[in-house]
C-alpha positions as CSV (number, residue, x, y, z in Angstrom):
1,M,4.0,9.2,-18.2
2,D,3.4,7.8,-14.7
3,Y,0.1,8.5,-12.9
4,V,-0.6,7.8,-9.3
5,I,-4.1,6.7,-8.3
6,D,-5.2,6.5,-4.6
7,F,-7.7,4.0,-3.4
8,A,-9.2,4.8,0.1
9,W,-11.8,2.8,2.0
10,D,-14.8,4.9,3.1
11,D,-16.1,3.0,6.2
12,E,-19.3,4.9,6.5
13,A,-20.4,4.3,2.9
14,G,-18.8,0.8,2.7
15,V,-17.0,1.5,-0.6
16,W,-13.5,2.0,-2.0
17,I,-13.0,5.4,-3.7
18,A,-10.4,6.1,-6.4
19,T,-9.0,9.6,-6.9
20,S,-5.9,11.1,-8.4
21,N,-4.1,14.4,-8.2
22,D,-2.6,13.6,-11.6
23,I,-5.9,12.8,-13.5
24,P,-8.5,15.6,-13.4
25,G,-12.1,14.2,-13.0
26,L,-11.1,10.8,-11.7
27,V,-13.6,9.9,-8.9
28,L,-14.9,6.3,-8.9
29,E,-16.3,4.1,-6.2
30,S,-17.1,0.4,-5.7
31,G,-17.8,-2.0,-2.9
32,S,-15.1,-4.3,-4.2
33,F,-11.4,-3.4,-4.5
34,D,-10.9,-5.6,-7.5
35,A,-14.0,-4.2,-9.3
36,L,-12.7,-0.7,-8.7
37,L,-9.3,-1.6,-10.0
38,E,-10.9,-2.8,-13.3
39,R,-13.2,0.3,-13.6
40,T,-10.2,2.5,-13.0
41,R,-8.1,0.7,-15.7
42,F,-10.8,1.5,-18.2
43,A,-11.7,5.0,-17.1
44,V,-8.1,6.4,-16.9
45,P,-7.3,6.3,-20.6
46,E,-10.6,7.8,-21.5
47,L,-10.2,10.7,-19.0
48,L,-6.7,11.3,-20.2
49,E,-7.8,11.4,-23.8
50,L,-10.5,13.9,-22.9
51,N,-8.2,16.1,-20.9
52,A,-5.1,15.9,-23.2
53,G,-6.7,15.1,-26.5
54,A,-4.1,12.5,-27.5
55,A,-3.4,8.9,-26.7
56,Q,0.0,8.3,-25.2
57,P,1.8,5.4,-23.4
58,L,1.2,5.5,-19.6
59,S,2.0,3.7,-16.4
60,L,-0.4,3.5,-13.5
61,T,0.7,3.3,-9.8
62,F,-2.1,2.2,-7.4
63,R,-1.8,3.1,-3.7
64,S,-4.4,1.9,-1.2
65,E,-5.3,2.6,2.3
66,R,-7.8,1.2,4.7
67,R,-8.3,2.2,8.3
68,E,-10.7,0.6,10.8
69,R,-11.6,1.6,14.3
70,M,-12.0,-1.1,16.9
71,V,-12.8,-1.4,20.6
72,V,-10.8,-4.0,22.5
73,N,-12.5,-5.3,25.6
74,G,-9.9,-6.6,27.9
């Protein structure tokens, strides 16, 4: 089964947030993209086991987005 996980940067909080429409209950955050990736890799199998009750092969697709606002003085 393939699951899509979205990483988005929250500029106000200064953290990356992981969510997924495919995995109920997945909401994680971290100030580091790499740390969030590792946390997500460990949390997803546990959440899926809790939700589905059985271990199964899976594939994870990570999508990330970061937007920043800037003022250009010219």
